C-alpha positions in Angstrom: 122.9 133.5 -22.2 121.9 137.2 -21.8 119.1 138.2 -19.5 116.0 139.8 -20.9 115.4 143.5 -20.7 112.5 142.8 -18.4 114.5 140.7 -15.9 117.3 143.4 -16.0 114.8 146.1 -15.3 113.1 144.1 -12.5 116.5 143.5 -10.8 117.4 147.2 -11.2 113.9 148.4 -10.0 114.3 146.0 -7.0 117.6 147.3 -6.0 116.4 151.1 -6.1 113.3 150.0 -4.1 115.6 148.3 -1.5 117.6 151.7 -1.2 114.3 153.6 -0.6 113.4 153.3 3.2 109.8 153.4 3.8 108.7 152.8 0.4 107.1 149.5 -0.4 105.5 149.4 -3.7 105.1 146.0 -5.2 107.8 145.4 -7.8 105.3 144.7 -10.8 103.4 148.1 -10.0 106.8 150.0 -9.7 107.9 148.6 -13.0 104.7 149.9 -14.7 105.1 153.4 -13.0 108.8 153.8 -13.8 109.2 152.2 -17.3 107.5 153.5 -20.6 107.5 149.9 -21.8 108.2 147.2 -19.2 109.0 144.5 -21.8 110.8 147.0 -24.4 113.7 149.3 -24.1 114.9 151.4 -21.2 112.8 154.6 -21.6 111.9 156.0 -18.3 108.5 157.5 -17.5 108.3 161.0 -15.7 108.0 159.2 -12.5 111.0 157.0 -13.1 113.1 159.9 -14.1 112.0 161.7 -10.9 113.3 158.8 -8.7 116.5 158.5 -10.6 117.1 162.3 -10.1 116.1 162.1 -6.4 118.6 159.4 -5.9 121.2 161.5 -7.7 122.0 158.9 -10.3 124.8 160.1 -12.6 123.3 161.3 -16.0 124.3 163.2 -18.8 121.9 165.4 -20.8 121.9 166.2 -24.6 119.9 168.4 -26.6 117.6 166.9 -29.2 117.0 168.9 -32.4 114.3 166.8 -33.6 112.5 163.6 -32.8 111.0 161.2 -35.3 109.5 157.9 -35.1 112.9 156.6 -36.4 114.6 158.4 -33.3 112.4 156.7 -30.8 112.8 153.2 -32.6 116.5 153.6 -32.6 116.7 154.6 -29.0 114.4 151.9 -27.9 116.5 149.2 -29.7 119.9 150.7 -29.0 120.4 152.1 -25.5 121.3 149.4 -22.9 121.0 151.7 -20.0 118.0 153.8 -18.7 117.2 157.1 -20.5 114.6 159.8 -20.3 113.4 162.0 -23.1 111.6 165.4 -22.5 110.6 168.2 -25.0 114.2 169.7 -24.8 116.6 166.9 -24.2 117.4 163.2 -23.5 119.0 162.3 -20.4 121.3 159.3 -20.5 122.0 157.3 -17.2 124.8 155.2 -18.7 128.3 157.0 -18.5 129.5 154.6 -21.4 126.8 155.5 -23.9 126.9 159.1 -22.8 130.7 159.2 -23.6 130.0 157.8 -27.1 127.4 160.3 -27.9 129.8 163.1 -26.5 132.4 161.6 -29.2 129.7 162.5 -31.9 129.7 166.1 -30.6 126.6 165.5 -28.7 124.5 164.5 -31.6 122.3 161.7 -30.2 120.7 160.9 -33.6 124.2 160.7 -35.3 125.1 158.3 -32.7 122.2 156.1 -33.2 122.4 156.1 -36.8 126.1 155.5 -37.2 127.2 153.4 -34.3 124.1 151.4 -33.3 
């Protein structure tokens, strides 16, 4: 049986908190601060992305030409690792998915529509 996204996020968030000396936020509060939808997909908030960057977690950035509601829905349903979207790009924190996007020429929407 596959673990829910919430339990996977809880586990990942707790691992990161454990690696931050001197930081003692409650797990549930941290989940609400770092994840755009605690029960949904892997979209990070600005605060979550900041922590991932400060910890130098490997990421790959791709320009995003346009973002529609369909884009956000597909990303939320499809990505299995954390990601962050800002006005200019999407940052993927999973090298497997980043590699797959690279195979589509870096077109995230094409990847989401064709392969997910």
